[in-house]
RONUSE-778826 format. One record per atom (N, C-alpha, C, O): residue number from 1; residue in three letters; x, y, z. Coordinates in steps of 0.2 Angstrom, whole numbers. Each point is the difference from the previous one (the first is absolute). Example, Ala and Ser with C-alpha at 12.3 -4.5 7.8 and 13.67 -1.06 7.14 Angstrom:
+-----+-----+-------+-------+-------+
:   k :   r :    c1 :    c2 :    c3 :
+-----+-----+-------+-------+-------+
:   1 : ALA :    66 :   -28 :    39 :
:   1 : ALA :    -4 :     6 :     0 :
:   1 : ALA :     4 :     6 :     0 :
:   1 : ALA :     5 :    -1 :     3 :
:   2 : SER :    -7 :     6 :    -7 :
:   2 : SER :     4 :     6 :     1 :
:   2 : SER :    -4 :     5 :     3 :
:   2 : SER :     3 :     6 :     1 :
+-----+-----+-------+-------+-------+
***
This chain:
+-----+-----+-------+-------+-------+
:   k :   r :    c1 :    c2 :    c3 :
+-----+-----+-------+-------+-------+
:   1 : MET :   501 :   129 :   373 :
:   1 : MET :    -1 :    -6 :    -5 :
:   1 : MET :     6 :    -1 :    -4 :
:   1 : MET :     2 :     4 :    -3 :
:   2 : THR :     0 :   -10 :     3 :
:   2 : THR :     6 :    -2 :    -4 :
:   2 : THR :    -2 :    -4 :    -6 :
:   2 : THR :    -5 :    -3 :     0 :
:   3 : THR :     9 :     4 :    -5 :
:   3 : THR :    -2 :    -3 :    -7 :
:   3 : THR :     4 :    -7 :     0 :
:   3 : THR :     5 :     0 :     3 :
:   4 : PRO :    -9 :    -5 :    -6 :
:   4 : PRO :     4 :    -6 :     0 :
:   4 : PRO :     6 :     0 :    -5 :
:   4 : PRO :     0 :     4 :    -4 :
:   5 : PRO :     4 :    -8 :     6 :
:   5 : PRO :     6 :    -1 :    -5 :
:   5 : PRO :    -2 :    -1 :    -7 :
:   5 : PRO :    -5 :    -4 :    -1 :
:   6 : MET :     9 :     6 :    -4 :
:   6 : MET :    -3 :    -1 :    -7 :
:   6 : MET :     3 :    -7 :    -1 :
:   6 : MET :     4 :    -3 :     2 :
:   7 : SER :    -8 :     0 :    -7 :
:   7 : SER :     1 :    -7 :    -2 :
:   7 : SER :     7 :    -1 :    -4 :
:   7 : SER :     3 :     6 :    -3 :
:   8 : HIS :     0 :   -12 :     2 :
:   8 : HIS :     6 :     0 :    -4 :
:   8 : HIS :    -1 :     1 :    -7 :
:   8 : HIS :     4 :     3 :    -3 :
:   9 : GLU :   -10 :    -4 :     1 :
:   9 : GLU :    -2 :     1 :    -7 :
:   9 : GLU :     0 :     8 :    -2 :
:   9 : GLU :     3 :     2 :    -5 :
:  10 : VAL :    -6 :     1 :    10 :
:  10 : VAL :     0 :     8 :    -1 :
:  10 : VAL :     7 :     3 :     1 :
:  10 : VAL :     2 :     4 :    -4 :
:  11 : ALA :     1 :    -7 :     9 :
:  11 : ALA :     7 :     3 :     0 :
:  11 : ALA :     4 :    -1 :    -6 :
:  11 : ALA :     4 :     4 :    -2 :
:  12 : ALA :    -4 :   -11 :    -1 :
:  12 : ALA :     3 :    -1 :    -6 :
:  12 : ALA :    -2 :     4 :    -6 :
:  12 : ALA :     5 :     2 :    -3 :
:  13 : ALA :   -11 :     0 :     3 :
:  13 : ALA :    -2 :     4 :    -6 :
:  13 : ALA :     2 :     7 :     1 :
:  13 : ALA :     2 :     3 :    -5 :
:  14 : TYR :    -1 :    -1 :    11 :
:  14 : TYR :     3 :     7 :     1 :
:  14 : TYR :     7 :     0 :    -1 :
:  14 : TYR :     2 :     4 :    -4 :
:  15 : ALA :     1 :    -9 :     6 :
:  15 : ALA :     8 :    -1 :    -2 :
:  15 : ALA :     1 :     0 :    -7 :
:  15 : ALA :     5 :     3 :    -3 :
:  16 : ALA :   -10 :    -6 :    -1 :
:  16 : ALA :     1 :    -1 :    -7 :
:  16 : ALA :     0 :     7 :    -3 :
:  16 : ALA :     3 :     2 :    -5 :
:  17 : GLN :    -8 :     2 :     7 :
:  17 : GLN :     0 :     7 :    -2 :
:  17 : GLN :     6 :     4 :     1 :
:  17 : GLN :     2 :     4 :    -4 :
:  18 : GLU :     1 :    -5 :    10 :
:  18 : GLU :     6 :     3 :     2 :
:  18 : GLU :     5 :    -2 :    -5 :
:  18 : GLU :     4 :     4 :    -2 :
:  19 : VAL :    -3 :   -10 :     0 :
:  19 : VAL :     5 :    -3 :    -5 :
:  19 : VAL :    -1 :     4 :    -6 :
:  19 : VAL :     5 :     3 :    -3 :
:  20 : ALA :   -11 :    -2 :     0 :
:  20 : ALA :    -1 :     4 :    -6 :
:  20 : ALA :     2 :     7 :     1 :
:  20 : ALA :     3 :     3 :    -4 :
:  21 : ALA :    -5 :     0 :    10 :
:  21 : ALA :     2 :     7 :     1 :
:  21 : ALA :     8 :     1 :     1 :
:  21 : ALA :     3 :     5 :    -3 :
:  22 : TYR :     0 :   -10 :     6 :
:  22 : TYR :     8 :     1 :     1 :
:  22 : TYR :     3 :    -1 :    -7 :
:  22 : TYR :     5 :     3 :    -2 :
:  23 : ALA :    -8 :    -8 :    -2 :
:  23 : ALA :     3 :    -1 :    -7 :
:  23 : ALA :    -1 :     6 :    -4 :
:  23 : ALA :     5 :     1 :    -4 :
:  24 : PHE :   -10 :     2 :     5 :
:  24 : PHE :    -1 :     7 :    -4 :
:  24 : PHE :     5 :     5 :     2 :
:  24 : PHE :     3 :     3 :    -4 :
:  25 : LEU :    -2 :    -2 :    10 :
:  25 : LEU :     5 :     4 :     3 :
:  25 : LEU :     7 :    -1 :    -3 :
:  25 : LEU :     4 :     4 :    -2 :
:  26 : ARG :    -3 :   -11 :     2 :
:  26 : ARG :     7 :    -2 :    -2 :
:  26 : ARG :     0 :     1 :    -8 :
:  26 : ARG :     6 :     3 :    -2 :
:  27 : ALA :   -11 :    -4 :    -2 :
:  27 : ALA :     0 :     1 :    -6 :
:  27 : ALA :     1 :     8 :    -2 :
:  27 : ALA :     5 :     1 :    -4 :
:  28 : TRP :    -8 :     3 :     7 :
:  28 : TRP :     1 :     7 :     0 :
:  28 : TRP :     7 :     2 :     1 :
:  28 : TRP :     3 :     4 :    -4 :
:  29 : LEU :    -1 :    -6 :    10 :
:  29 : LEU :     7 :     2 :     2 :
:  29 : LEU :     5 :    -2 :    -5 :
:  29 : LEU :     5 :     3 :    -1 :
:  30 : ALA :    -6 :    -9 :    -2 :
:  30 : ALA :     5 :    -3 :    -4 :
:  30 : ALA :    -1 :     3 :    -8 :
:  30 : ALA :     3 :    -2 :    -5 :
:  31 : ASP :    -7 :     7 :     5 :
:  31 : ASP :    -2 :     3 :    -6 :
:  31 : ASP :    -3 :    -4 :    -6 :
:  31 : ASP :     1 :     0 :    -6 :
:  32 : ASP :    -6 :    -4 :     9 :
:  32 : ASP :    -4 :    -4 :    -5 :
:  32 : ASP :    -7 :     1 :     2 :
:  32 : ASP :    -3 :    -5 :     2 :
:  33 : VAL :     0 :    11 :    -4 :
:  33 : VAL :    -6 :     1 :     1 :
:  33 : VAL :    -5 :    -4 :    -4 :
:  33 : VAL :    -6 :    -2 :     3 :
:  34 : ASP :     8 :     0 :    -8 :
:  34 : ASP :    -5 :    -4 :    -4 :
:  34 : ASP :    -1 :    -7 :     3 :
:  34 : ASP :    -6 :    -3 :    -1 :
:  35 : LYS :    11 :     0 :     4 :
:  35 : LYS :    -1 :    -6 :     4 :
:  35 : LYS :    -5 :     1 :     6 :
:  35 : LYS :    -4 :    -4 :     1 :
:  36 : GLY :     5 :    10 :     2 :
:  36 : GLY :    -5 :     2 :     5 :
:  36 : GLY :    -7 :     1 :    -2 :
:  36 : GLY :    -5 :    -2 :     3 :
:  37 : ILE :     4 :     4 :    -9 :
:  37 : ILE :    -7 :     1 :    -3 :
:  37 : ILE :    -3 :    -7 :    -2 :
:  37 : ILE :    -5 :    -1 :     2 :
:  38 : LEU :    10 :    -3 :    -4 :
:  38 : LEU :    -2 :    -7 :    -2 :
:  38 : LEU :    -3 :    -3 :     7 :
:  38 : LEU :    -5 :    -4 :     0 :
:  39 : MET :     9 :     4 :     5 :
:  39 : MET :    -2 :    -2 :     7 :
:  39 : MET :    -7 :     2 :     2 :
:  39 : MET :    -4 :    -4 :     3 :
:  40 : LEU :     3 :    10 :    -4 :
:  40 : LEU :    -7 :     3 :     1 :
:  40 : LEU :    -5 :    -4 :    -4 :
:  40 : LEU :    -6 :    -2 :     3 :
:  41 : ASP :     7 :     1 :    -9 :
:  41 : ASP :    -5 :    -3 :    -5 :
:  41 : ASP :    -1 :    -7 :     3 :
:  41 : ASP :    -5 :    -3 :     0 :
:  42 : GLN :    11 :    -1 :     1 :
:  42 : GLN :    -1 :    -7 :     3 :
:  42 : GLN :    -4 :     0 :     6 :
:  42 : GLN :    -2 :    -6 :     2 :
:  43 : ASN :     2 :    11 :     2 :
:  43 : ASN :    -3 :     0 :     7 :
:  43 : ASN :    -7 :     3 :     0 :
:  43 : ASN :    -3 :     1 :     5 :
:  44 : GLY :     1 :     0 :   -12 :
:  44 : GLY :    -7 :     2 :    -1 :
:  44 : GLY :    -2 :     8 :     2 :
:  44 : GLY :    -5 :     2 :     1 :
:  45 : VAL :    11 :     2 :    -1 :
:  45 : VAL :    -1 :     7 :     2 :
:  45 : VAL :    -2 :     3 :    -7 :
:  45 : VAL :     4 :     0 :    -4 :
:  46 : ASP :   -10 :     4 :     4 :
:  46 : ASP :    -2 :     3 :    -6 :
:  46 : ASP :     5 :     6 :    -1 :
:  46 : ASP :     0 :     5 :     4 :
:  47 : ARG :     3 :    -5 :    -9 :
:  47 : ARG :     5 :     5 :    -1 :
:  47 : ARG :    -2 :     7 :    -1 :
:  47 : ARG :     3 :     5 :     2 :
:  48 : GLN :    -9 :    -4 :    -5 :
:  48 : GLN :    -3 :     6 :    -2 :
:  48 : GLN :    -2 :     4 :     7 :
:  48 : GLN :     0 :     6 :     1 :
:  49 : GLU :    -3 :   -10 :     4 :
:  49 : GLU :    -2 :     3 :     6 :
:  49 : GLU :     6 :     1 :     5 :
:  49 : GLU :     0 :     5 :     4 :
:  50 : ALA :     4 :   -10 :    -4 :
:  50 : ALA :     5 :     0 :     6 :
:  50 : ALA :     7 :     2 :    -2 :
:  50 : ALA :     4 :     2 :     4 :
:  51 : ARG :    -3 :    -1 :   -10 :
:  51 : ARG :     7 :     1 :    -3 :
:  51 : ARG :     4 :     6 :     3 :
:  51 : ARG :     5 :    -1 :     2 :
:  52 : PHE :    -9 :     7 :    -2 :
:  52 : PHE :     4 :     6 :     3 :
:  52 : PHE :     1 :    -1 :     7 :
:  52 : PHE :     4 :     3 :     3 :
:  53 : PHE :    -9 :    -5 :     1 :
:  53 : PHE :     0 :    -1 :     7 :
:  53 : PHE :     6 :    -5 :     2 :
:  53 : PHE :     4 :     2 :     4 :
:  54 : VAL :    -4 :    -8 :    -7 :
:  54 : VAL :     5 :    -5 :     1 :
:  54 : VAL :     7 :     3 :    -1 :
:  54 : VAL :     4 :    -1 :     3 :
:  55 : LEU :    -3 :     4 :    -9 :
:  55 : LEU :     6 :     3 :    -2 :
:  55 : LEU :     2 :     5 :     5 :
:  55 : LEU :     6 :     1 :     2 :
:  56 : ALA :   -10 :     3 :     1 :
:  56 : ALA :     1 :     6 :     5 :
:  56 : ALA :     2 :    -4 :     6 :
:  56 : ALA :     5 :     3 :     3 :
:  57 : VAL :    -8 :    -8 :    -1 :
:  57 : VAL :     2 :    -3 :     6 :
:  57 : VAL :     6 :    -3 :     0 :
:  57 : VAL :     4 :     0 :     4 :
:  58 : VAL :    -2 :    -4 :   -10 :
:  58 : VAL :     6 :    -3 :    -1 :
:  58 : VAL :     6 :     5 :     0 :
:  58 : VAL :     6 :    -1 :     2 :
:  59 : LYS :    -7 :     7 :    -6 :
:  59 : LYS :     5 :     5 :     0 :
:  59 : LYS :     1 :     3 :     7 :
:  59 : LYS :     6 :     1 :     2 :
:  60 : ALA :   -11 :     0 :     2 :
:  60 : ALA :     1 :     3 :     7 :
:  60 : ALA :     4 :    -6 :     4 :
:  60 : ALA :     4 :     2 :     4 :
:  61 : ALA :    -6 :    -8 :    -4 :
:  61 : ALA :     3 :    -5 :     4 :
:  61 : ALA :     7 :    -1 :    -2 :
:  61 : ALA :     5 :    -1 :     4 :
:  62 : ASN :    -3 :     2 :   -11 :
:  62 : ASN :     7 :    -1 :    -2 :
:  62 : ASN :     4 :     6 :     3 :
:  62 : ASN :     5 :    -1 :     2 :
:  63 : ARG :    -8 :     7 :    -2 :
:  63 : ARG :     4 :     6 :     2 :
:  63 : ARG :     1 :    -1 :     8 :
:  63 : ARG :     5 :     1 :     2 :
:  64 : ALA :   -10 :    -4 :     2 :
:  64 : ALA :     1 :    -1 :     7 :
:  64 : ALA :     5 :    -5 :     1 :
:  64 : ALA :     5 :     1 :     5 :
:  65 : LEU :    -5 :    -6 :    -9 :
:  65 : LEU :     5 :    -6 :     1 :
:  65 : LEU :     7 :     3 :    -1 :
:  65 : LEU :     5 :    -2 :     3 :
:  66 : MET :    -4 :     5 :    -9 :
:  66 : MET :     6 :     3 :    -2 :
:  66 : MET :     3 :     5 :     6 :
:  66 : MET :     6 :     0 :     1 :
:  67 : ALA :   -11 :     4 :     1 :
:  67 : ALA :     3 :     5 :     5 :
:  67 : ALA :     2 :    -3 :     6 :
:  67 : ALA :     5 :     2 :     3 :
:  68 : ALA :    -9 :    -8 :    -1 :
:  68 : ALA :     1 :    -3 :     6 :
:  68 : ALA :     7 :    -4 :     0 :
:  68 : ALA :     3 :    -2 :     5 :
:  69 : ASN :    -1 :     0 :   -11 :
:  69 : ASN :     6 :    -4 :    -1 :
:  69 : ASN :     5 :     4 :    -3 :
:  69 : ASN :     5 :    -4 :    -4 :
:  70 : GLY :    -4 :    10 :     5 :
:  70 : GLY :     5 :     4 :    -3 :
:  70 : GLY :     1 :     0 :    -7 :
:  70 : GLY :     6 :     1 :    -3 :
:  71 : TYR :   -11 :    -2 :    -1 :
:  71 : TYR :    -1 :     0 :    -7 :
:  71 : TYR :     5 :    -5 :    -3 :
:  71 : TYR :     3 :     1 :    -5 :
:  72 : ASN :    -3 :    -7 :     8 :
:  72 : ASN :     5 :    -5 :    -2 :
:  72 : ASN :    -5 :    -6 :    -3 :
:  72 : ASN :    -4 :    -3 :     3 :
:  73 : VAL :     4 :     3 :    -9 :
:  73 : VAL :    -5 :    -4 :    -4 :
:  73 : VAL :     1 :    -8 :     2 :
:  73 : VAL :    -5 :    -3 :     1 :
:  74 : GLU :    11 :     1 :    -1 :
:  74 : GLU :     1 :    -7 :     2 :
:  74 : GLU :    -2 :    -2 :     7 :
:  74 : GLU :    -3 :    -5 :     1 :
:  75 : LYS :     3 :    10 :     4 :
:  75 : LYS :    -2 :    -1 :     6 :
:  75 : LYS :    -8 :     0 :     0 :
:  75 : LYS :    -3 :    -4 :     4 :
:  76 : VAL :     0 :     8 :    -8 :
:  76 : VAL :    -7 :     0 :     0 :
:  76 : VAL :    -3 :    -6 :    -3 :
:  76 : VAL :    -5 :    -3 :     2 :
:  77 : LEU :     8 :     1 :    -8 :
:  77 : LEU :    -1 :    -7 :    -3 :
:  77 : LEU :     0 :    -6 :     5 :
:  77 : LEU :    -4 :    -4 :     0 :
:  78 : SER :     9 :     5 :     4 :
:  78 : SER :     1 :    -6 :     5 :
:  78 : SER :    -6 :     0 :     5 :
:  78 : SER :    -2 :    -5 :     2 :
:  79 : VAL :     0 :    11 :     0 :
:  79 : VAL :    -5 :     1 :     5 :
:  79 : VAL :    -7 :    -3 :    -3 :
:  79 : VAL :    -3 :    -4 :     3 :
:  80 : ILE :     2 :     6 :   -10 :
:  80 : ILE :    -6 :    -2 :    -3 :
:  80 : ILE :     0 :    -8 :    -1 :
:  80 : ILE :    -5 :    -3 :     0 :
:  81 : ASP :    11 :     0 :    -1 :
:  81 : ASP :     1 :    -7 :    -1 :
:  81 : ASP :    -2 :    -4 :     6 :
:  81 : ASP :    -3 :    -5 :     0 :
:  82 : GLN :     5 :     8 :     6 :
:  82 : GLN :    -2 :    -3 :     6 :
:  82 : GLN :    -7 :     0 :     1 :
:  82 : GLN :    -3 :    -5 :     2 :
:  83 : TRP :     0 :    11 :    -3 :
:  83 : TRP :    -8 :     0 :     0 :
:  83 : TRP :    -3 :    -5 :    -4 :
:  83 : TRP :    -5 :    -3 :     2 :
:  84 : LEU :     8 :     3 :    -9 :
:  84 : LEU :    -3 :    -5 :    -4 :
:  84 : LEU :     0 :    -7 :     3 :
:  84 : LEU :    -5 :    -4 :    -1 :
:  85 : ASP :    11 :     2 :     3 :
:  85 : ASP :     1 :    -7 :     3 :
:  85 : ASP :    -5 :    -1 :     6 :
:  85 : ASP :    -3 :    -5 :     0 :
:  86 : ASP :     3 :    10 :     4 :
:  86 : ASP :    -5 :    -1 :     6 :
:  86 : ASP :    -7 :     0 :    -2 :
:  86 : ASP :    -4 :    -5 :     2 :
:  87 : ALA :     2 :     9 :    -6 :
:  87 : ALA :    -7 :     0 :    -3 :
:  87 : ALA :    -2 :    -7 :    -4 :
:  87 : ALA :    -5 :    -3 :     1 :
:  88 : GLY :    10 :     1 :    -5 :
:  88 : GLY :    -1 :    -6 :    -4 :
:  88 : GLY :    -1 :    -6 :     5 :
:  88 : GLY :    -4 :    -4 :    -1 :
:  89 : SER :     8 :     4 :     6 :
:  89 : SER :     0 :    -5 :     5 :
:  89 : SER :    -7 :     0 :     3 :
:  89 : SER :    -4 :    -6 :     1 :
:  90 : ARG :     1 :    11 :     1 :
:  90 : ARG :    -6 :     1 :     3 :
:  90 : ARG :    -6 :    -2 :    -5 :
:  90 : ARG :    -5 :    -2 :     2 :
:  91 : ALA :     6 :     4 :    -8 :
:  91 : ALA :    -5 :    -1 :    -5 :
:  91 : ALA :    -1 :    -7 :    -2 :
:  91 : ALA :    -5 :    -3 :    -2 :
:  92 : SER :    11 :    -1 :     4 :
:  92 : SER :    -1 :    -7 :    -2 :
:  92 : SER :    -2 :    -5 :     6 :
:  92 : SER :     0 :    -6 :    -1 :
:  93 : LEU :    -3 :     9 :     6 :
:  93 : LEU :    -2 :    -4 :     6 :
:  93 : LEU :    -6 :    -4 :    -2 :
:  93 : LEU :    -2 :    -4 :     4 :
+-----+-----+-------+-------+-------+
***
């Protein structure tokens, strides 16, 4: 049994969530954690419940990205910027 393709609206909603996640990763990497926390607030994430989990995921993702890109911050920022552009395009469908 195959699942039907997701609607454009659902795909755009998922892409909008990706934009928020990538922007948070970028804020963390750029050493602006306060901006990342603000993004959580703007996206309705309850800080008390999700804060430590989200921060741990962001830290792990940043470590993985840095390791995969030779610890070159500019290269990692470029990768995240590409992801932001792609997800932003899909979110605006």
